[in-house]
Each structure stands twice: as structure tokens, then as C-alpha cells.
C-alpha positions as CSV (number, residue, x, y, z in Angstrom):
1,L,-29.6,11.1,-7.9
2,R,-28.9,7.7,-6.2
3,Q,-30.5,5.8,-9.0
4,A,-28.7,7.8,-11.6
5,L,-25.3,7.2,-10.0
6,M,-25.8,3.5,-9.1
7,P,-24.8,2.1,-12.6
8,T,-21.6,4.2,-12.6
9,L,-20.6,3.0,-9.0
10,E,-21.4,-0.6,-9.9
11,A,-19.2,-0.3,-13.0
12,L,-16.4,1.1,-10.9
13,Y,-16.7,-1.7,-8.4
14,R,-16.5,-4.3,-11.1
15,Q,-13.4,-2.7,-12.6
16,D,-11.5,-2.8,-9.3
17,P,-12.7,-5.7,-7.1
18,E,-9.7,-5.4,-4.8
19,S,-11.0,-2.0,-3.6
20,L,-13.5,-3.8,-1.3
21,P,-11.6,-3.1,1.9
22,F,-11.5,0.6,1.1
23,R,-15.2,1.0,0.6
24,Q,-16.0,1.0,4.3
25,P,-15.0,3.6,6.9
26,V,-11.9,2.8,9.0
27,D,-12.6,2.6,12.8
28,P,-9.2,2.4,14.6
29,Q,-10.9,1.5,17.9
30,L,-12.8,-1.4,16.4
31,L,-9.6,-2.6,14.8
32,G,-7.7,-2.3,18.1
33,I,-5.3,0.3,16.8
34,P,-4.2,2.5,19.7
35,L,-4.7,6.2,18.9
36,W,-1.2,7.0,20.2
37,S,0.2,4.7,17.5
38,L,-1.8,6.5,14.9
39,S,-0.4,9.9,15.9
40,R,3.2,8.7,16.3
41,C,3.6,6.3,13.4
42,C,1.5,7.6,10.5
43,D,-0.4,10.7,11.6
44,Y,-3.6,9.1,10.3
45,R,-5.9,11.7,11.9
46,R,-3.8,14.6,10.6
47,R,-3.4,13.2,7.1
48,V,-7.0,12.1,6.7
49,S,-8.7,15.2,8.1
50,E,-11.8,14.9,6.0
51,M,-12.8,11.3,5.7
52,R,-14.9,10.6,2.6
53,E,-16.3,7.2,2.2
54,M,-18.5,5.7,-0.4
55,Q,-20.9,4.7,2.4
56,F,-22.2,8.3,2.5
57,L,-23.5,7.9,-1.0
58,W,-25.8,5.0,0.1
59,L,-27.7,7.2,2.5
């Protein structure tokens, strides 16, 4: 399945090279974003309840 999907994913990446920052999971602790600010400002955890990243396709 991975080999079958790889050409499609590579074509999508070439179409939108600016999507590079969005291809990796977001780690608020690593980025130094306090969890209280996430809940008060943008409700990140509530709005993004099911995080789906392209990284899982590489497994």
C-alpha cells in the first residue's frame, strides 16, 4: 500500500511546497506554547480533537 501511494503523495508535495511545516505533528510543549494559552486563546486541543498527520502514513 505504501509503495502504491508514494507517487501520489510525492506529487502532492511537489504541488504545494509551502505545506512543509504542516507535514509534521505539532508539539506545543516542544514549541514552548503553554497549554493554558492553547485553551484560552484558540482552543487548539478542542478544535483538533483527532490529529491526523501524514507521518502516520510513513509507518
